[in-house]
C-alpha positions in Angstrom: -30.4 20.0 12.2 -32.6 17.5 10.3 -30.9 14.6 8.5 -32.3 16.1 5.3 -30.3 19.2 5.9 -27.0 17.4 6.3 -24.5 17.5 3.4 -22.4 14.5 2.6 -19.4 16.3 4.3 -21.5 16.6 7.5 -22.4 13.0 7.4 -18.8 11.9 6.9 -17.5 14.2 9.6 -20.2 13.6 12.2 -21.3 10.0 11.6 -18.8 8.0 9.5 -15.4 9.3 10.6 -16.1 8.6 14.4 -17.2 5.0 13.6 -14.0 4.3 11.7 -11.9 5.9 14.4 -13.6 3.8 17.1 -12.6 0.7 15.1 -9.0 1.8 15.1 -8.7 2.9 11.5 -6.0 5.5 11.1 -4.1 4.2 14.1 -1.1 1.9 14.6 0.0 2.0 11.0 -3.5 1.5 9.4 -4.6 4.3 7.0 -7.8 5.9 5.9 -7.7 8.1 2.9 -9.7 9.5 0.0 -8.2 8.2 -3.2 -8.3 9.7 -6.7 -8.5 6.4 -8.6 -8.1 7.9 -12.1 -8.2 11.5 -13.5 -10.5 10.7 -16.5 -9.9 10.4 -20.2 -7.8 13.2 -21.8 -10.0 15.3 -24.0 -9.5 18.3 -26.3 -8.7 21.7 -24.9 -7.0 20.5 -21.8 -10.2 19.0 -20.4 -10.8 15.5 -19.1 -13.7 13.0 -18.9 -15.2 12.0 -15.6 -12.6 10.9 -13.1 -13.2 8.5 -10.2 -12.6 9.1 -6.5 -13.3 6.8 -3.6 -14.6 8.4 -0.4 -12.7 6.1 1.9 -10.0 3.5 1.2 -9.0 1.4 4.2 -5.3 0.4 4.1 -3.5 -2.0 6.4 0.0 -3.5 6.0 0.2 -2.1 2.5 -3.0 -3.7 1.3 -6.2 -1.8 0.3 -8.5 -4.0 2.2 -11.8 -2.1 1.8 -13.5 0.7 0.0 -16.3 2.7 1.6 -18.7 4.9 -0.4 -20.5 7.6 1.7 -23.8 9.3 1.0 -25.5 12.0 3.1 -27.8 10.9 5.8 -30.9 12.0 4.0 -30.6 9.4 1.2 -30.5 5.6 1.3 -27.3 3.9 2.5 -27.6 1.6 -0.6 -27.1 4.5 -3.0 -23.4 4.1 -3.0 -23.4 0.3 -3.5 -22.7 0.4 -7.2 -19.8 2.8 -6.9 -18.3 0.9 -3.9 -18.3 -2.3 -6.0 -16.7 -0.6 -9.0 -14.0 1.0 -6.9 -13.3 -2.2 -4.9 -12.9 -4.1 -8.2 -10.5 -1.5 -9.6 -8.4 -1.3 -6.4 -8.5 -5.0 -5.7 -10.1 -4.7 -2.3 -11.7 -7.7 -0.7 -14.6 -5.6 0.9 -16.8 -2.8 -0.3 -19.0 -0.8 2.0 -21.7 1.8 1.5 -23.2 4.0 4.3 -25.2 7.1 5.0 -23.9 7.2 8.5 -27.1 5.7 9.9 -27.1 2.3 8.1 -24.3 0.2 6.7 -24.0 -2.2 3.8 -21.2 -4.7 3.2 -20.1 -6.7 0.1 -17.6 -9.4 0.1 -16.1 -9.1 -3.4 -14.5 -12.6 -3.2 -17.6 -14.7 -2.6 -20.4 -12.3 -3.5 -22.0 -12.3 -0.1 -23.6 -9.0 0.8 -26.2 -7.3 3.0 -26.9 -4.9 5.8 -24.4 -5.0 8.6 -24.5 -4.0 12.3 -21.8 -1.9 14.0 -19.1 -2.0 15.3 -17.1 -1.7 12.2 -14.3 -4.3 11.8 -10.9 -3.3 13.1 -7.9 -3.3 10.8 -6.6 -6.6 12.1 -10.1 -8.2 11.8 -10.4 -7.1 8.2 -6.9 -8.3 7.5 -7.7 -11.8 9.0 -10.9 -12.0 7.0 -9.1 -11.1 3.8 -6.1 -13.4 4.4 -7.4 -16.5 6.2 -4.1 -18.3 5.4 -1.3 -16.8 7.5 1.9 -16.1 5.5 5.1 -14.7 7.2 6.4 -13.1 4.0 3.1 -11.3 3.4 3.3 -9.9 6.9 7.0 -8.8 6.4 6.2 -7.2 3.0 3.3 -5.4 4.6 5.5 -4.0 7.3 7.6 -2.2 4.6 6.1 1.1 3.3 6.2 1.9 -0.3 9.0 4.3 -1.3 7.3 7.5 -2.3 10.2 10.0 -1.9 8.7 11.4 1.3 5.1 11.4 -0.1 6.0 13.4 -3.2 4.2 10.9 -5.4 1.8 7.9 -5.0 1.5 4.7 -6.8 -1.4 4.6 -9.3 -4.1 2.1 -8.4 -3.1 -0.5 -11.0 0.6 -0.2 -10.1 -0.3 -0.9 -6.5 -2.3 -4.0 -7.6 0.6 -5.2 -9.8 3.1 -4.8 -7.0 1.0 -6.6 -4.5 0.1 -9.4 -6.9 3.8 -10.0 -7.5 4.6 -10.0 -3.8 1.8 -12.3 -3.0 3.0 -14.7 -5.7 6.5 -14.6 -4.2 5.1 -15.0 -0.6 3.4 -18.2 -1.8 6.6 -19.6 -3.4 5.9 -18.9 -7.1 9.1 -18.7 -9.1 7.8 -17.7 -12.6 5.7 -14.5 -12.6 4.4 -12.4 -15.5 3.0 -8.9 -15.4 1.3 -7.5 -18.6 0.9 -3.7 -18.6 0.6 -1.3 -21.5 3.5 0.7 -22.6 3.8 4.0 -20.7 2.1 2.7 -17.5 5.2 2.5 -15.4 6.6 -1.0 -15.5 9.9 0.2 -14.2 8.3 1.9 -11.3 6.5 -1.3 -10.5 9.7 -3.3 -10.6 11.3 -0.7 -8.4 8.6 -1.0 -5.7 8.8 -4.8 -5.8 12.6 -4.7 -5.4 12.3 -2.1 -2.6 10.0 -4.3 -0.6 12.1 -7.4 -1.2 15.3 -5.5 -0.2 13.8 -4.0 3.0 12.1 -7.2 4.1 15.3 -9.2 3.4 13.4 -11.7 1.2 15.7 -14.3 -0.4 15.6 -17.9 -1.6 16.6 -19.3 1.8 13.1 -18.6 3.0 14.3 -16.7 6.0 15.1 -13.0 6.4 18.8 -13.6 7.1 20.2 -11.4 4.3 19.2 -8.9 1.7 18.4 -10.4 -1.8 20.6 -10.2 -4.9 18.3 -8.8 -7.6 19.2 -8.7 -11.3 17.4 -6.3 -13.7 17.9 -7.7 -17.2 17.1 -5.7 -20.4 18.0 -6.1 -24.0 19.0 -2.5 -24.6 21.4 -0.2 -22.8 19.0 2.6 -22.7 16.4 0.5 -20.9 19.0 -0.7 -18.4 20.2 2.9 -17.9 16.6 4.1 -17.3 16.1 1.4 -14.7 19.4 2.0 -13.0 18.6 5.7 -12.7 15.0 5.0 -11.4 16.4 2.9 -8.5 18.3 5.9 -7.0 16.5 5.6 -3.7 18.6 2.5 -2.9 21.9 3.0 -1.1 24.8 3.7 -3.5 26.8 0.7 -2.5 23.7 -1.6 -3.1 23.5 -0.8 -6.8 25.9 -1.6 -9.7 26.0 -1.9 -13.4 27.3 -5.1 -15.1 28.8 -3.5 -18.3 32.1 -3.9 -20.3 33.8 -0.9 -18.6 33.1 -2.3 -15.1 34.2 -5.8 -16.1 37.4 -4.4 -17.7 38.2 -2.3 -14.5 37.7 -5.5 -12.5 40.2 -7.5 -14.6 37.6 -9.4 -16.6 35.4 -10.3 -13.6 31.9 -9.0 -13.2 30.8 -7.2 -10.0 29.4 -9.4 -7.2 29.5 -7.1 -4.2 26.0 -5.5 -4.4 22.3 -6.2 -4.0 20.9 -4.8 -7.3 22.6 -5.5 -10.6 21.7 -4.0 -14.0 22.8 -5.3 -17.3 21.7 -6.2 -20.9 21.5 -9.7 -22.4 24.2 -8.9 -24.9 26.8 -8.1 -22.2 25.8 -11.1 -20.1 26.2 -13.5 -23.0 29.6 -12.4 -24.2 33.0 -12.6 -22.5 36.6 -13.9 -22.8 36.2 -17.5 -23.6 33.0 -18.0 -21.7 29.8 -15.9 -21.3 29.9 -13.4 -18.4 26.8 -14.9 -16.8 28.6 -18.2 -16.2 31.0 -16.4 -13.7 28.0 -16.2 -11.4 26.9 -19.4 -9.6 23.4 -20.5 -10.8 21.9 -19.7 -7.4 23.7 -16.3 -7.1 20.6 -14.2 -7.8 17.4 -14.5 -5.7 15.2 -12.5 -8.0 15.5 -11.6 -11.7 13.4 -8.9 -13.5 13.3 -9.5 -17.3 12.2 -6.3 -19.0 10.2 -6.5 -22.3 10.4 -10.3 -21.9 8.2 -10.9 -25.0 11.1 -9.8 -27.2 13.0 -13.1 -26.9 14.1 -13.6 -23.3 11.9 -16.7 -23.0 12.0 -18.0 -26.5 12.7 -21.7 -27.0 16.1 -22.6 -28.5 17.4 -19.0 -27.9 20.5 -18.0 -26.0 18.4 -15.8 -23.8 16.3 -18.8 -22.8 19.5 -20.7 -21.9 20.6 -17.8 -19.7 17.3 -17.8 -17.8 17.4 -21.6 -17.4 21.0 -21.3 -16.1 19.6 -19.1 -13.2 16.7 -21.6 -12.7 16.8 -21.3 -8.9 16.0 -17.6 -9.0 12.4 -16.2 -8.9 12.0 -14.6 -12.3 9.5 -11.8 -13.1 8.7 -11.1 -16.8 7.5 -7.6 -17.7 5.7 -7.1 -21.1 3.2 -4.8 -22.8 1.9 -7.4 -25.1 -1.0 -9.8 -24.4 -0.7 -13.4 -25.4 -0.7 -14.2 -29.1 0.8 -16.9 -31.3 3.9 -14.7 -31.8 4.8 -14.7 -28.1 3.1 -18.0 -26.9 6.5 -19.3 -25.8 6.9 -16.4 -23.4 3.6 -17.3 -21.8 4.5 -20.9 -21.8 7.7 -20.1 -19.8 6.2 -17.6 -17.3 2.6 -18.8 -17.2 -0.5 -16.6 -17.5 0.0 -13.0 -16.2 -0.9 -12.5 -12.5 -2.1 -9.0 -13.4 -3.0 -7.2 -16.7 -3.5 -3.5 -17.4 -4.4 -2.9 -21.0 -3.8 0.1 -23.3 -7.5 0.7 -23.6 -7.7 0.9 -19.7 -4.9 3.4 -19.6 -6.5 5.7 -22.2 -10.0 5.5 -20.6 -8.6 6.1 -17.1 -6.6 9.1 -18.4 -3.1 7.8 -17.6 -2.3 7.4 -21.3 -2.8 9.8 -24.3 -5.5 9.0 -26.9 -4.6 9.0 -30.5 -6.0 9.8 -34.0 -5.3 8.0 -37.2 -4.8 9.6 -40.6 -5.1 7.0 -43.3 -3.0 8.2 -46.2 -3.9 6.2 -49.3 -2.3 7.3 -52.6 -2.2 6.5 -56.3 1.3 5.1 -55.8 0.7 2.7 -52.9 1.3 0.0 -55.6 3.5 0.4 -58.7 3.6 -1.4 -62.0 6.7 -0.8 -64.2 5.5 0.0 -67.7 8.7 1.2 -69.3 7.8 5.0 -69.1 10.0 5.5 -66.0 13.8 5.3 -66.0 15.4 2.2 -64.6 18.6 3.3 -62.8 19.7 0.0 -61.3 18.7 -3.7 -61.1 16.6 -5.7 -63.5 12.8 -5.4 -63.9 10.4 -6.7 -66.5 7.7 -4.6 -68.0 4.4 -5.2 -66.3 6.1 -6.3 -63.0 4.0 -5.2 -60.0 5.2 -4.1 -56.6 3.2 -3.8 -53.4 4.0 -2.0 -50.1 6.2 -4.8 -48.8 8.5 -4.5 -51.8 9.3 -0.8 -51.6 12.7 0.0 -50.1 13.5 -3.7 -49.8 13.3 -4.8 -53.5 12.6 -1.5 -55.3 13.5 2.1 -54.5 11.6 5.0 -56.0 12.8 8.2 -54.3 10.1 10.4 -55.8 7.5 8.2 -54.1 9.2 8.6 -50.7 9.5 12.4 -51.3 5.8 12.6 -52.1 5.0 10.9 -48.7 7.4 13.2 -46.8 5.9 16.3 -48.4 2.4 15.1 -47.7 2.8 14.6 -43.9 5.2 17.5 -43.4 2.7 19.9 -45.0 0.1 18.9 -42.5 1.9 18.5 -39.2 3.1 21.3 -36.9 6.8 20.9 -37.7 7.8 22.0 -34.2 6.3 18.9 -32.7 8.3 15.8 -32.0 7.8 13.0 -34.6 9.0 9.4 -35.1 9.1 8.0 -38.6 9.2 4.2 -39.0 11.0 3.1 -42.2 11.5 -0.2 -44.0 15.3 -0.5 -43.7 18.2 1.4 -42.3 19.0 2.7 -45.8 15.4 3.8 -46.2 15.6 5.6 -42.8 18.6 7.5 -44.1 16.8 8.5 -47.3 13.7 9.7 -45.4 15.9 11.6 -43.0 17.5 13.5 -45.8 14.2 14.1 -47.6 12.7 15.5 -44.4 15.7 17.8 -43.9 15.3 19.0 -47.5 11.6 19.7 -47.0 11.6 21.1 -43.5 10.9 24.8 -42.7 13.5 24.8 -39.9 16.9 26.3 -40.5 18.6 23.9 -38.0 20.7 21.3 -39.8 20.0 18.8 -36.9 16.3 19.0 -37.3 15.9 15.3 -38.3 18.3 12.5 -37.5 18.4 8.7 -38.2 18.6 6.4 -35.2 19.3 2.8 -36.2 21.7 0.1 -35.1 24.4 1.4 -37.5 24.3 4.9 -35.9 25.9 3.5 -32.7 26.7 5.9 -29.9 26.0 9.0 -32.0 22.5 7.7 -32.5 22.2 7.0 -28.8 23.0 10.6 -28.1 20.4 11.8 -30.7 17.8 9.6 -28.9 18.7 11.0 -25.5 18.4 14.6 -26.7 15.1 13.7 -28.4 13.8 12.3 -25.1 14.8 15.5 -23.2 11.6 17.6 -23.1 13.6 20.8 -22.6 15.2 20.3 -26.0 13.6 20.8 -29.4 16.4 19.4 -31.7 16.3 16.9 -33.2 12.6 17.3 -33.7 12.2 14.2 -35.9 13.9 10.8 -35.7 13.7 8.2 -38.5 14.3 4.5 -37.7 13.5 1.1 -39.0 13.3 -1.4 -36.0 15.2 0.3 -33.3 12.7 2.8 -31.8 9.6 0.5 -31.8 10.3 -0.1 -28.1 12.0 1.5 -25.1 11.7 5.1 -26.2 10.5 6.9 -23.1 9.8 10.3 -24.8 6.7 11.9 -23.4 6.1 14.6 -25.9 5.9 12.6 -29.1 3.0 14.1 -31.1 3.3 12.3 -34.5 4.1 8.7 -35.5 4.6 8.2 -39.2 4.3 4.7 -40.6 6.2 4.3 -43.9 6.7 0.5 -43.7 4.3 -2.4 -43.1 3.9 -3.5 -39.5 4.8 -7.2 -39.1 2.7 -8.2 -36.1 0.1 -7.0 -33.6 2.9 -7.1 -31.0 5.0 -4.6 -33.0 1.9 -2.5 -33.8 1.1 -2.1 -30.1 4.7 -1.3 -29.3 4.8 1.4 -31.9 1.5 2.9 -30.8 2.9 2.9 -27.3 5.6 5.4 -28.3 3.1 8.2 -28.3 0.8 7.3 -25.4 2.8 8.8 -22.6 1.2 11.9 -21.2 2.6 15.4 -21.3 1.2 18.8 -20.4 -0.8 20.3 -23.2 -0.8 17.0 -25.2 -4.4 16.1 -25.8 -3.7 13.4 -28.4 -1.1 12.2 -30.8 -1.5 11.4 -34.5 -0.6 8.3 -36.4 0.1 9.0 -40.1 -0.6 5.7 -41.8 0.8 5.2 -45.3 0.8 1.4 -45.1 -2.7 0.3 -44.1 -1.6 -0.5 -40.6 -5.0 0.7 -39.3 -6.3 -2.7 -40.4 -4.7 -4.0 -37.2 -7.6 -2.3 -35.3 -9.8 -5.0 -36.7 -7.8 -7.6 -34.9 -9.8 -9.1 -32.0 -6.8 -8.5 -29.6 -6.6 -4.8 -30.3 -7.7 -3.0 -27.1 -7.1 0.7 -27.8 -9.6 3.2 -29.1 -8.3 5.8 -31.6 -10.0 9.2 -31.9 -11.4 10.5 -35.2 -8.7 11.9 -37.5 -8.5 15.6 -38.1 -9.0 17.2 -41.4 -5.7 18.2 -43.1 -4.3 21.6 -42.2 -2.1 23.8 -44.2 1.7 23.9 -43.7 2.9 25.1 -40.3 5.9 27.0 -39.2 8.7 24.8 -37.7 11.1 25.4 -34.9 14.7 26.1 -34.0 16.6 24.9 -31.0 18.4 21.8 -29.7 17.3 18.2 -29.2 18.4 14.3 -29.9 18.2 10.3 -28.9 18.5 6.2 -29.8 19.0 2.5 -28.7 19.4 -1.1 -29.7 16.8 -3.4 -31.4 15.6 -6.9 -30.4 18.5 -9.2 -30.1 21.0 -6.4 -30.1 21.0 -5.3 -33.8 18.8 -4.7 -36.8 20.7 -7.2 -38.9 22.4 -6.6 -42.3 20.5 -5.4 -45.3 19.7 -8.0 -48.0 22.8 -8.4 -50.2 20.9 -8.6 -53.6 21.0 -5.5 -55.8 17.8 -3.4 -55.4 15.8 -2.1 -58.3 16.0 1.7 -58.5 13.5 3.6 -60.6 13.3 7.3 -61.3 9.8 8.4 -62.1 9.1 10.5 -65.1 7.8 14.0 -64.6 4.3 12.8 -65.7 4.4 10.0 -63.2 5.3 12.4 -60.4 2.5 14.8 -61.3 0.0 11.9 -61.2 0.7 11.1 -57.5 -2.3 12.0 -55.4 -3.2 11.4 -51.8 -6.6 10.7 -50.4 -6.9 11.0 -46.6 -9.7 8.8 -45.4 -11.5 8.8 -42.0 -12.3 5.8 -39.8 -14.8 6.1 -37.0 -14.6 4.2 -33.8 -17.2 2.6 -31.6 -17.0 2.9 -27.8 -15.5 -0.6 -27.9 -12.6 0.7 -30.0 -13.6 -1.0 -33.2 -13.8 0.5 -36.7 -17.4 1.3 -37.8 -18.9 3.0 -40.8 -19.9 6.7 -40.9 -23.5 5.6 -41.0 -23.1 3.3 -37.9 -21.3 6.2 -36.1 -24.2 8.6 -36.7 -26.7 5.9 -35.6 -24.9 5.5 -32.3 -25.0 9.2 -31.8 -28.7 9.3 -32.6 -29.4 6.7 -30.0 -27.3 8.4 -27.4 -28.9 11.8 -28.1 -32.4 10.3 -27.9 -31.6 9.2 -24.4 -30.9 12.8 -23.3 -33.2 15.0 -25.4 -36.9 14.3 -25.5 -37.9 16.7 -28.3 -36.8 19.7 -30.4 -38.2 22.3 -27.9 -36.1 20.7 -25.1 -32.9 20.8 -27.3 -33.5 24.5 -28.1 -34.2 25.5 -24.5 -31.1 23.7 -23.3 -28.9 25.1 -26.0 -30.2 28.7 -25.6 -28.8 28.9 -22.0 -25.0 28.9 -21.9 -24.8 27.2 -18.6 -27.3 24.5 -19.5 -25.5 24.0 -22.8 -22.2 23.4 -21.0 -23.9 20.8 -18.8 -25.4 19.1 -21.8 -22.0 19.0 -23.6 -20.6 17.4 -20.4 -23.2 14.7 -20.7 -22.3 14.1 -24.3 -18.6 14.0 -23.3 -19.3 11.4 -20.6 -20.8 9.2 -23.4 -17.7 9.5 -25.5 -18.5 12.6 -27.6 -15.9 15.3 -26.7 -15.5 18.5 -28.7 -13.1 16.8 -31.2 -15.7 14.1 -32.0 -18.5 16.6 -32.2 -16.4 18.7 -34.7 -15.9 15.6 -36.7 -19.7 14.9 -36.7 -20.1 18.5 -38.1 -18.0 17.4 -41.1 -19.8 14.1 -41.4 -23.1 15.8 -42.1 -21.4 18.3 -44.4 -22.1 21.3 -42.1 -18.6 22.6 -41.2 -19.8 26.2 -40.9 -22.9 25.4 -38.8 -23.6 25.7 -35.1 -23.4 22.4 -33.3 -27.1 23.0 -32.4 -28.0 22.7 -36.0 -25.9 19.6 -36.5 -27.6 17.8 -33.6 -31.0 19.1 -34.7 -30.4 17.7 -38.1 -29.4 14.3 -36.8 -32.4 14.1 -34.4 -35.1 15.9 -36.3 -33.8 16.2 -39.9 -34.0 20.0 -39.7 -31.8 21.6 -42.4 -28.8 23.2 -40.7 -28.3 26.9 -40.8 -24.8 28.4 -40.9 -23.4 30.5 -38.0 -23.4 33.5 -40.3 -27.1 33.1 -41.0 -27.9 32.9 -37.3 -25.7 35.9 -36.5 -27.3 37.9 -39.3 -30.8 37.3 -37.9 -29.7 38.7 -34.5 -28.0 41.7 -36.1 -31.1 42.4 -38.2 -33.7 42.5 -35.5 -32.5 41.0 -32.3 -30.7 43.9 -30.6 -33.1 46.8 -31.2 -33.8 47.7 -27.5 -30.2 47.2 -26.4 -28.1 50.2 -25.2 -25.4 51.2 -27.8 -22.4 50.3 -25.6 -23.8 46.9 -24.8 -24.8 46.4 -28.4 -21.2 47.0 -29.5 -20.0 44.3 -27.1 -22.6 41.8 -28.2 -21.8 42.4 -31.9 -18.1 41.7 -31.1 -19.1 38.4 -29.5 -21.3 37.5 -32.5 -18.3 38.1 -34.8 -16.2 35.8 -32.7 -19.0 33.2 -32.7 -19.2 33.3 -36.5 -15.5 32.8 -36.8 -14.8 30.2 -34.1 -18.2 28.7 -33.1 -20.5 28.2 -30.1 -17.6 27.8 -27.7 -17.3 31.7 -27.8 -20.8 31.9 -26.2 -19.8 30.2 -22.9 -20.3 32.3 -19.8 -16.6 31.9 -18.9 -15.7 33.7 -22.1 -17.6 36.9 -21.1 -14.8 38.1 -18.9 -12.3 37.6 -21.8 -14.5 39.8 -24.0 -14.8 42.5 -21.4 -11.1 42.5 -20.7 -10.3 42.7 -24.4 -12.7 45.6 -25.0 -12.3 47.6 -21.8 -9.0 46.6 -20.3 -10.5 44.8 -17.3 -13.8 43.2 -16.2 -14.3 46.0 -13.5 -14.0 48.7 -16.2 -16.5 46.8 -18.4 -19.0 46.6 -15.5 -18.7 50.3 -14.9 -19.3 51.1 -18.6 -22.2 48.7 -19.0 -24.1 49.1 -15.8 -23.0 46.1 -13.7 -22.3 42.4 -14.3 -25.9 41.3 -13.9 -27.0 43.6 -16.7 -24.2 42.3 -18.9 -25.1 38.7 -18.2 -28.8 39.3 -18.9 -28.0 40.9 -22.3 -25.6 38.1 -23.1 -28.2 35.4 -22.3 -31.0 37.3 -24.1 -28.8 37.6 -27.2 -28.4 33.8 -27.2 -32.1 33.2 -26.8 -32.6 35.2 -29.9 -29.7 33.5 -31.7 -31.4 30.1 -31.2 -35.0 31.1 -31.4 -35.7 29.4 -34.7 
């Protein structure tokens, strides 16, 4: 067989695999595997953007030392160099290789040296020694411990692997203050678990010798976070894990537990006690390693009790976990821990497909601001005629129930009321009001449809939150809160986040957005309903997530019935008391209520995740299209063939224009009833768009004259579906659906119409006519 006849699979099996085996890869603990690096950005209709897979990842002692990209023997061995470098960068590998089985190319990602190389290929130990010139006993001991994957049921994502190894490398070198910054929903608890697992199994401790297992403290500021972590560490022996909580301390006659290896508690428990804080009952050098979850929320703040607690345990190595990059609001956290040793941003998680994209609905209204003019009834408090109130005043200084009701009605009429929703309110009282208004407006008959979860709701609220987090439950469907749920809510199926209070900081904004980013089957995106101009945070230079274009409003949807609840504690343990001064309460007159109007505006987003104008958005599309389509004839030829059309749409999707964005572009050029072909033709060549009805009428009038009656009836049914739902009905994959719907099965349809080839030919010819002018 000529090398030009070889497939890549042939080259790998016959040429590359034997070379790696001869070098000892896949033997004595070393591993060779194909790795799916990321699945690709989540897109509409259950599809994904382009994922990334490395042909070979070479692993030794728990480290991904090299990436090898293979190409078939008939092409240049350098063809895979770009991919190899990209994958090595993502995986943190020191070396990148490219080969066609005949020739080999090597890149040292640390010093940039690269060039052709001669065989033999380096052995696992040789590659290890090249990667780590400085010998370190703890690095070797950590490498001897396998990651805990529950018998191979799951694998660490590439960024989790990098974060774990970065932390272990820092500990091996003697670092005692370590910071990891990873976006909400990317698995910080899983990362902490794997670090603890390696430390536990390798018997790492502050003595510097593997003479005993370490004592590890997981420190959170909310019970639900400590509980989630405690449950996530179930692979450890039962007698190695304990909770430091009031019940345990009471049962132990006021003494906290000390006979374990892993301890889980919250700051509030640790800092209280009979006479002296609980933490002082432990010697300062008791813990070897402390994990501080959500460390930006205060654990490292100067002058704080939390900071004093961490300083008390100064000998311990301390790992801070946060989702928020450095800003002035959390500069003290970074001053305490230092710069992060690894960062994985929200934008990265969305682009890789590990986090869910989001859309933003900007809900401006005629009552975003209010001026008291005496025409409305003053129920309580004192206000002067002409006094003006802005967003920050509502529900803190002034309460206008009709205003809140109008907002509730607005978003409840547009969402699918069966989908889980979080509503962020100004105060705990405001959260109670909004809860009641939602329950008054809802279509559901279940009295527990919406609950409030705030500090004042205590254990009842905690139960509501737990039920809400349970994906098998549907009640409560909506939770209202003020501060409490901005962090720590691990609920994967949240579809809507409603902002009814100003967002104080970029840190809080990112935390709130993070409530919806967790992935869930069938969840293509979530929607932010923004009544408070929070979208302006996207202009901040530190914003790193890219929203999708908002959808047009839909009519009211039918809600659910069923069961579902859940809550937790806010920063510092409570939301604080409400301001004591009397609030102004105004009841709007009927005329004022009737004048309330909402205007839903649309923001468009560049590939860099920044807001741009509609004109700029279209200009970007024009530029991207011009790079794919040479002229009008080419666009028509591509579009007329269903298979070529799908490939063309995949190209657009790879450039960031999935079906949702293309539908939005349809609305932008005011052609909602036109075929996407006409929209693109208008953008590129300024051709006036035709409607789908006009195109279908042309086919019906003179395009099916020579077609057999039975086939014609099928094609007319497909045309009707096209008119109603668009060009997606003309995909080759849909043909089987139409045959089954009309004849009961594809085989029966083939028998009636003369075989599948004849049906496909008629299907394609009909589309050629559809797009002929």
